[in-house]
PLY file of the C-alpha trace (Angstrom):
ply
format ascii 1.0
element vertex 379
property float x
property float y
property float z
element edge 378
property int vertex1
property int vertex2
end_header
93.95 -47.32 129.19
96.00 -46.22 126.16
94.32 -46.00 122.78
95.54 -47.99 119.76
97.10 -44.87 118.41
98.99 -44.00 121.56
100.29 -47.60 121.55
101.36 -47.13 118.02
103.25 -43.98 118.97
104.95 -45.85 121.86
106.31 -48.30 119.24
108.64 -45.61 117.62
111.30 -46.46 120.01
110.82 -50.25 120.04
113.95 -52.52 119.79
112.47 -54.46 116.82
113.22 -52.77 113.39
110.20 -54.19 111.65
107.97 -52.93 114.43
109.53 -49.40 114.30
109.01 -49.34 110.54
105.35 -50.40 110.81
104.73 -47.87 113.45
106.32 -44.98 111.62
104.74 -45.77 108.33
101.30 -45.78 109.88
101.86 -42.61 111.75
102.56 -40.44 108.70
98.90 -39.52 108.00
98.35 -38.66 111.65
101.16 -36.00 111.54
98.78 -33.70 109.67
95.37 -34.94 110.85
96.23 -35.42 114.65
99.34 -33.89 115.44
98.63 -33.58 119.11
99.30 -37.27 119.59
103.01 -36.54 118.93
103.23 -33.87 121.64
102.40 -36.21 124.51
104.76 -36.98 127.46
106.71 -33.58 126.91
107.28 -34.23 123.24
108.61 -37.80 123.70
107.34 -38.97 120.31
109.12 -36.13 118.52
112.39 -37.03 120.28
111.95 -40.54 119.13
111.52 -39.31 115.59
114.69 -37.31 115.80
116.65 -40.69 116.61
114.81 -42.34 113.80
116.34 -39.80 111.27
119.48 -41.92 111.66
117.64 -45.33 111.19
117.41 -47.49 108.11
116.40 -45.51 104.95
112.82 -46.58 104.89
112.23 -45.62 108.59
114.20 -42.38 108.13
112.18 -41.20 105.36
108.85 -41.59 107.00
110.33 -40.17 110.22
111.50 -37.04 108.30
108.06 -36.77 106.62
106.39 -36.74 109.96
108.81 -34.11 111.33
108.38 -31.96 108.23
104.77 -31.89 109.00
105.05 -31.34 112.60
107.45 -28.48 112.24
104.65 -26.14 111.46
103.75 -26.35 115.11
105.79 -23.66 117.08
106.52 -26.01 120.06
107.78 -28.75 117.84
109.75 -26.18 115.82
111.49 -25.02 118.73
112.44 -28.55 119.77
113.84 -29.27 116.45
115.59 -26.14 115.49
117.38 -25.50 118.80
118.79 -29.18 118.81
122.50 -29.05 117.76
122.79 -32.80 117.68
119.86 -33.03 115.13
121.20 -30.08 113.10
124.63 -32.01 112.67
122.90 -35.15 111.75
120.85 -33.42 108.98
124.11 -31.66 107.66
126.37 -34.81 107.79
123.71 -36.75 105.90
123.08 -34.09 103.43
126.69 -34.03 102.59
126.60 -37.66 101.78
125.94 -37.47 98.08
124.52 -41.13 98.07
122.04 -40.23 100.91
118.55 -41.59 99.66
116.71 -39.09 101.99
118.35 -35.81 100.60
115.03 -34.40 99.51
113.34 -34.81 102.88
116.45 -33.65 104.74
116.40 -30.29 102.62
112.71 -29.76 103.16
113.11 -30.29 106.94
116.10 -28.02 107.09
114.15 -25.31 105.10
111.33 -25.59 107.64
113.65 -25.11 110.48
114.67 -21.86 109.13
111.23 -20.34 110.14
112.96 -20.47 113.63
115.28 -17.43 114.37
117.61 -19.87 116.23
118.78 -21.33 112.92
120.64 -18.17 112.13
123.47 -19.80 113.83
123.89 -21.86 110.69
125.55 -18.78 109.34
128.44 -19.07 111.43
128.46 -22.80 112.45
131.65 -24.53 111.58
132.20 -28.23 111.12
134.74 -30.46 109.37
135.42 -30.01 105.80
133.46 -32.21 103.34
135.54 -34.44 100.91
134.70 -33.85 97.22
133.23 -30.43 97.61
134.89 -27.54 95.68
134.99 -25.46 98.97
137.48 -26.27 101.66
135.57 -24.10 104.01
134.68 -25.35 107.51
131.52 -23.14 107.60
128.21 -25.20 107.26
126.63 -22.33 105.02
129.49 -22.39 102.54
129.21 -26.13 102.14
125.38 -26.01 101.66
125.78 -23.13 98.93
128.36 -25.46 97.23
126.10 -28.41 97.24
123.18 -26.41 96.02
124.80 -24.37 93.30
127.76 -26.44 92.16
127.24 -30.14 92.67
123.46 -30.56 92.26
123.04 -28.85 88.78
121.54 -31.81 87.16
119.66 -33.02 90.46
116.50 -32.08 92.08
117.44 -33.47 95.41
118.66 -30.19 96.81
116.07 -27.81 95.36
114.38 -27.08 98.58
117.49 -25.59 100.09
116.32 -22.54 98.03
113.71 -21.92 100.72
116.33 -22.48 103.53
118.44 -19.69 101.84
115.33 -17.40 101.35
114.47 -17.51 105.06
118.01 -17.01 106.28
118.21 -14.09 104.08
115.82 -12.33 106.49
118.93 -12.23 108.80
121.34 -9.33 108.22
124.25 -11.79 109.04
123.41 -14.06 106.14
122.86 -11.05 103.76
126.31 -9.70 104.79
127.80 -13.21 104.15
126.17 -13.37 100.80
127.41 -9.92 99.58
131.05 -10.14 100.83
133.87 -11.84 99.12
135.28 -14.61 101.25
138.75 -14.35 99.74
141.23 -11.37 99.57
141.79 -12.14 95.85
140.76 -9.19 93.82
139.16 -11.57 91.31
137.13 -13.52 93.75
133.28 -13.35 93.57
130.77 -13.11 96.42
128.62 -16.11 97.17
125.44 -14.11 95.96
126.74 -14.27 92.53
126.41 -17.98 92.38
122.60 -17.59 92.98
122.11 -15.32 90.00
121.43 -17.97 87.25
118.90 -19.81 89.52
116.09 -17.34 88.48
116.12 -19.10 84.96
116.51 -22.52 86.46
114.29 -25.38 85.14
113.18 -26.11 88.66
110.22 -23.91 89.74
111.23 -24.57 93.46
114.70 -23.00 92.67
113.19 -20.18 90.68
110.64 -19.22 93.44
113.19 -19.70 96.24
115.65 -17.46 94.55
113.02 -14.65 93.92
112.22 -14.64 97.48
115.91 -14.72 98.36
116.41 -11.65 96.32
113.29 -10.04 97.78
114.52 -10.67 101.34
118.17 -9.43 100.66
116.63 -6.31 99.05
114.85 -5.62 102.29
117.75 -6.75 104.76
120.69 -5.27 103.10
121.87 -1.89 104.87
122.87 -0.52 101.40
120.63 -1.61 98.53
123.02 0.12 96.01
125.53 -2.54 96.77
123.31 -4.91 95.02
122.64 -2.79 92.07
126.26 -1.56 91.66
128.64 -3.72 93.60
131.95 -1.96 94.58
133.86 -4.60 92.86
133.50 -4.15 89.03
133.79 -7.84 88.46
130.92 -8.80 90.62
127.64 -8.59 88.51
124.73 -6.58 89.47
121.60 -8.48 90.88
119.44 -6.53 88.32
119.72 -8.72 85.03
118.92 -11.74 87.10
115.72 -10.10 88.37
114.67 -8.73 84.95
115.35 -11.60 82.64
112.64 -13.83 84.00
110.24 -10.86 83.65
111.08 -10.43 79.90
109.04 -11.93 77.11
110.72 -13.36 74.22
108.21 -11.39 72.18
109.80 -7.83 72.20
107.75 -6.24 69.23
106.43 -3.43 71.38
109.99 -2.38 72.41
111.62 0.38 70.22
115.28 0.13 68.99
115.97 2.97 71.44
114.40 1.11 74.35
116.08 -1.97 73.43
119.47 -0.30 73.77
118.27 0.54 77.41
118.11 -3.06 78.26
120.85 -5.16 79.95
122.62 -7.14 77.16
121.27 -10.32 78.61
117.65 -9.17 77.98
118.25 -8.16 74.28
117.45 -10.47 71.60
116.43 -13.28 73.89
116.57 -16.86 72.23
113.24 -18.35 71.09
113.29 -20.93 73.82
113.20 -18.19 76.45
109.93 -18.18 78.37
108.64 -15.36 80.57
108.13 -16.50 84.18
104.32 -17.35 84.58
104.32 -18.42 88.14
102.59 -15.58 89.93
104.29 -16.12 93.24
107.71 -16.08 91.63
106.95 -13.04 89.59
105.70 -11.23 92.83
108.80 -12.07 94.54
110.93 -10.47 91.71
108.83 -7.36 91.43
108.73 -6.81 94.98
112.54 -7.16 95.07
112.67 -4.52 92.34
110.31 -2.19 94.14
112.49 -2.49 97.31
115.61 -1.72 95.36
113.93 1.45 93.89
112.41 2.49 97.17
115.36 1.88 99.52
117.94 2.65 96.81
116.75 6.33 96.77
117.13 8.56 93.63
120.40 6.99 92.74
119.12 3.61 92.82
116.04 4.46 90.71
118.40 6.16 88.19
120.32 2.90 87.96
117.16 0.80 87.43
115.66 2.95 84.78
119.16 3.91 83.16
121.03 2.60 80.23
122.08 -0.96 80.41
119.17 -1.70 82.98
115.91 -0.47 81.35
113.78 -1.44 84.26
110.94 0.80 83.29
110.65 -1.01 79.90
110.59 -4.40 81.42
108.05 -3.33 83.90
105.78 -1.65 81.41
105.74 -4.88 79.20
105.23 -7.21 82.12
102.16 -4.93 83.14
100.63 -5.17 79.71
101.28 -8.96 79.53
99.59 -9.49 82.95
96.58 -7.25 82.20
94.54 -9.76 80.55
95.62 -12.61 82.94
94.66 -10.61 86.12
91.54 -8.75 84.78
90.55 -5.30 85.53
88.89 -6.24 88.78
92.09 -7.21 90.43
93.05 -3.42 90.73
95.21 -2.96 93.84
96.32 -6.62 93.88
98.86 -8.88 92.29
101.52 -8.36 89.74
99.91 -5.31 87.91
99.63 -3.39 91.23
103.21 -4.10 91.98
104.17 -2.84 88.33
102.29 0.30 89.00
104.06 0.93 92.31
107.42 0.40 90.64
106.42 2.96 87.72
105.36 5.41 90.38
108.73 5.19 92.05
110.67 5.30 88.68
108.76 8.24 87.36
108.39 9.97 90.64
111.67 11.81 90.33
110.42 13.40 87.19
107.17 14.28 88.68
108.92 16.07 91.53
110.87 18.13 88.93
107.64 19.13 87.26
106.28 20.54 90.53
104.39 17.26 91.41
102.13 17.03 88.50
101.66 13.54 87.17
100.16 14.16 83.80
99.92 10.38 83.02
97.55 9.81 86.01
95.91 13.45 85.81
96.42 14.12 89.40
98.85 16.09 91.66
101.11 13.83 93.83
103.63 14.68 96.63
106.81 12.88 96.10
109.28 12.58 98.80
112.68 13.99 97.72
114.64 12.31 100.39
116.67 9.24 99.31
116.27 7.52 102.77
113.92 4.76 103.51
111.59 6.44 105.92
108.51 5.60 103.93
109.49 2.07 103.36
107.57 -0.31 105.72
108.63 -4.02 106.01
105.53 -5.55 104.39
106.74 -9.21 103.94
0 1
1 2
2 3
3 4
4 5
5 6
6 7
7 8
8 9
9 10
10 11
11 12
12 13
13 14
14 15
15 16
16 17
17 18
18 19
19 20
20 21
21 22
22 23
23 24
24 25
25 26
26 27
27 28
28 29
29 30
30 31
31 32
32 33
33 34
34 35
35 36
36 37
37 38
38 39
39 40
40 41
41 42
42 43
43 44
44 45
45 46
46 47
47 48
48 49
49 50
50 51
51 52
52 53
53 54
54 55
55 56
56 57
57 58
58 59
59 60
60 61
61 62
62 63
63 64
64 65
65 66
66 67
67 68
68 69
69 70
70 71
71 72
72 73
73 74
74 75
75 76
76 77
77 78
78 79
79 80
80 81
81 82
82 83
83 84
84 85
85 86
86 87
87 88
88 89
89 90
90 91
91 92
92 93
93 94
94 95
95 96
96 97
97 98
98 99
99 100
100 101
101 102
102 103
103 104
104 105
105 106
106 107
107 108
108 109
109 110
110 111
111 112
112 113
113 114
114 115
115 116
116 117
117 118
118 119
119 120
120 121
121 122
122 123
123 124
124 125
125 126
126 127
127 128
128 129
129 130
130 131
131 132
132 133
133 134
134 135
135 136
136 137
137 138
138 139
139 140
140 141
141 142
142 143
143 144
144 145
145 146
146 147
147 148
148 149
149 150
150 151
151 152
152 153
153 154
154 155
155 156
156 157
157 158
158 159
159 160
160 161
161 162
162 163
163 164
164 165
165 166
166 167
167 168
168 169
169 170
170 171
171 172
172 173
173 174
174 175
175 176
176 177
177 178
178 179
179 180
180 181
181 182
182 183
183 184
184 185
185 186
186 187
187 188
188 189
189 190
190 191
191 192
192 193
193 194
194 195
195 196
196 197
197 198
198 199
199 200
200 201
201 202
202 203
203 204
204 205
205 206
206 207
207 208
208 209
209 210
210 211
211 212
212 213
213 214
214 215
215 216
216 217
217 218
218 219
219 220
220 221
221 222
222 223
223 224
224 225
225 226
226 227
227 228
228 229
229 230
230 231
231 232
232 233
233 234
234 235
235 236
236 237
237 238
238 239
239 240
240 241
241 242
242 243
243 244
244 245
245 246
246 247
247 248
248 249
249 250
250 251
251 252
252 253
253 254
254 255
255 256
256 257
257 258
258 259
259 260
260 261
261 262
262 263
263 264
264 265
265 266
266 267
267 268
268 269
269 270
270 271
271 272
272 273
273 274
274 275
275 276
276 277
277 278
278 279
279 280
280 281
281 282
282 283
283 284
284 285
285 286
286 287
287 288
288 289
289 290
290 291
291 292
292 293
293 294
294 295
295 296
296 297
297 298
298 299
299 300
300 301
301 302
302 303
303 304
304 305
305 306
306 307
307 308
308 309
309 310
310 311
311 312
312 313
313 314
314 315
315 316
316 317
317 318
318 319
319 320
320 321
321 322
322 323
323 324
324 325
325 326
326 327
327 328
328 329
329 330
330 331
331 332
332 333
333 334
334 335
335 336
336 337
337 338
338 339
339 340
340 341
341 342
342 343
343 344
344 345
345 346
346 347
347 348
348 349
349 350
350 351
351 352
352 353
353 354
354 355
355 356
356 357
357 358
358 359
359 360
360 361
361 362
362 363
363 364
364 365
365 366
366 367
367 368
368 369
369 370
370 371
371 372
372 373
373 374
374 375
375 376
376 377
377 378
């Protein structure tokens, strides 16, 4: 005999709207506490919930919340991520700027990006969207437009940041972001539109963009492309990484060091605040480390050179986080990554001085190759 909970799950496909609404509303807590109930009968409840995404807004919102929670399960994730009809439903509803469940739709789409099958979003084509700046039929171009152009004053699309960061694990999306989509010599690549997001008011956007930069720095076949784009009108990714790491208090920086910094990092306005969210800072410094490590000697020269001043920024960041993390955190956290970056940036000089690191008082062996044989995918 079915339990009350099993009967409640069966009501998800009931013909009466009010009964469906009561069922889905009462099932939300169980999507975390007892998710197994949704996997009965070969995932029949999950299939019902996919249909409810298109139901009336109160029902759709709760159905989406349940699917967001259930998508942590690999079996459910596969069912959701590989469903082309569900993907089109999510996209079409997101492109409706009056859609009341945009936030939940973005969160679900971001979760689906944990599945490798969602890489198809990079090449997926669909009808152009009215009132979008882009006329592209590519779904990814439409999503980037919504995120970077139309939602500047909204938080509804913030969680797309996590979608883009996870997609950046795939070389196809990294290639798309760093390739101009127009033959016009004045056209920019899509990645350029993400650069201001590291200073956005939204914590979700700042964190998602930091992770995006980290994953691109790991996935791009030529990291120097990110530091020195072949087209001179395309900006380097470096200032967008460094600005959040800078403090508005620059008393410890000499005039000579100030000239090394990017113009955007010099004389920062009083309202500028150094990023204090540890996860976001870690994403940025890990991205910087990858650019230094994978970019070889040339990449490190760019990071520490005039107009970049990466060493100065990392040094000040290390000092600022020393008290926050405490001396017992050696080998962990932001300070540890700062030290790794400094080791890389100073490593070339150490090699030239026969491997003696006077600052640390020990002899180190520093690889002279500029390739990435010592770089291990750690993320």
